[in-house]
Each structure stands twice: as C-alpha cells, then as structure tokens.
FILUMPA-544396 format. One record per residue (C-alpha): x negated, y negated, z; residue number from 1. Coordinates in steps of 0.25 Angstrom, whole numbers, plus 5000, padded with zeros to 4 digits. Layout:
N
{node {X,Y,Z},NUM}
...
This chain:
86
{node {5000,5000,5000},1}
{node {4996,4986,4998},2}
{node {4989,4981,5011},3}
{node {4997,4967,5011},4}
{node {5010,4975,5010},5}
{node {5007,4981,5024},6}
{node {5007,4968,5030},7}
{node {5020,4963,5025},8}
{node {5031,4959,5035},9}
{node {5046,4962,5033},10}
{node {5052,4953,5023},11}
{node {5038,4950,5016},12}
{node {5037,4951,5001},13}
{node {5024,4954,4994},14}
{node {5020,4955,4980},15}
{node {5018,4957,4969},16}
{node {5010,4969,4972},17}
{node {5004,4976,4959},18}
{node {5003,4992,4960},19}
{node {5001,5002,4950},20}
{node {5016,5004,4949},21}
{node {5019,4989,4947},22}
{node {5021,4976,4954},23}
{node {5029,4975,4967},24}
{node {5034,4965,4977},25}
{node {5036,4970,4991},26}
{node {5046,4966,5002},27}
{node {5045,4972,5016},28}
{node {5059,4974,5020},29}
{node {5056,4983,5033},30}
{node {5044,4989,5040},31}
{node {5044,5002,5047},32}
{node {5033,5008,5056},33}
{node {5024,5019,5050},34}
{node {5028,5033,5054},35}
{node {5026,5047,5049},36}
{node {5038,5054,5041},37}
{node {5044,5066,5046},38}
{node {5042,5079,5037},39}
{node {5057,5077,5034},40}
{node {5055,5063,5029},41}
{node {5042,5067,5021},42}
{node {5047,5079,5015},43}
{node {5054,5073,5002},44}
{node {5041,5065,4999},45}
{node {5032,5077,5002},46}
{node {5041,5086,4992},47}
{node {5040,5075,4981},48}
{node {5025,5074,4983},49}
{node {5023,5089,4982},50}
{node {5033,5091,4970},51}
{node {5025,5080,4963},52}
{node {5012,5087,4965},53}
{node {5018,5100,4961},54}
{node {5023,5094,4948},55}
{node {5010,5087,4945},56}
{node {5002,5100,4947},57}
{node {5012,5108,4938},58}
{node {5011,5098,4927},59}
{node {4996,5097,4928},60}
{node {4995,5112,4927},61}
{node {5005,5113,4915},62}
{node {4997,5102,4908},63}
{node {4984,5110,4911},64}
{node {4990,5122,4905},65}
{node {4995,5115,4892},66}
{node {4981,5109,4890},67}
{node {4975,5123,4891},68}
{node {4985,5128,4882},69}
{node {4986,5117,4872},70}
{node {4972,5110,4871},71}
{node {4973,5095,4867},72}
{node {4962,5087,4860},73}
{node {4963,5072,4862},74}
{node {4957,5064,4851},75}
{node {4953,5051,4859},76}
{node {4948,5044,4846},77}
{node {4962,5045,4840},78}
{node {4969,5041,4853},79}
{node {4960,5028,4853},80}
{node {4963,5025,4838},81}
{node {4978,5027,4841},82}
{node {4977,5018,4853},83}
{node {4970,5007,4845},84}
{node {4980,5008,4834},85}
{node {4992,5004,4843},86}
C-alpha cells in the first residue's frame, strides 16, 4: 500500500495515485483496527487462491504438452518487419 494512505484520517481524500491498474482517488470512510481473520472468514479467499493456482498449473502443463507435440518456430526478423509496416 502507498505509505501516505496509511496516515489518512477518516474523511480524508488522497490522490490521484497511479498504480499498474490505473489512476485512483481514495477517500477513507472508516477505519478498523487490524485483526486476524478466523478460518471461516478466510476460507473463501483461500479457496479462490488455491483454485487460481491449480488452473494456472493445469494451463501451463497443457501449453508445455502442446509445445512438445507441435514445435513452433518464430521468425523474429519477419515479426520485426511486420511491426515496422504497421
């Protein structure tokens, strides 16, 4: 997180803040003390993370199989030429 956002008080507005996902404005509407989540609260997030990891591993494995089965040759010079034409 952006360090100056941690010092905001309720009602403060900060920004614009540029991130890899875009430019944002922030308004702090409430502040709660930090706490640990219970397993019940954390379970949906854990399941999403594990499912995403499983999908990524499966897809990576499939791509590796396809690359072995169907070798691909990339003609970099042709790609460069096409890029310059556009």
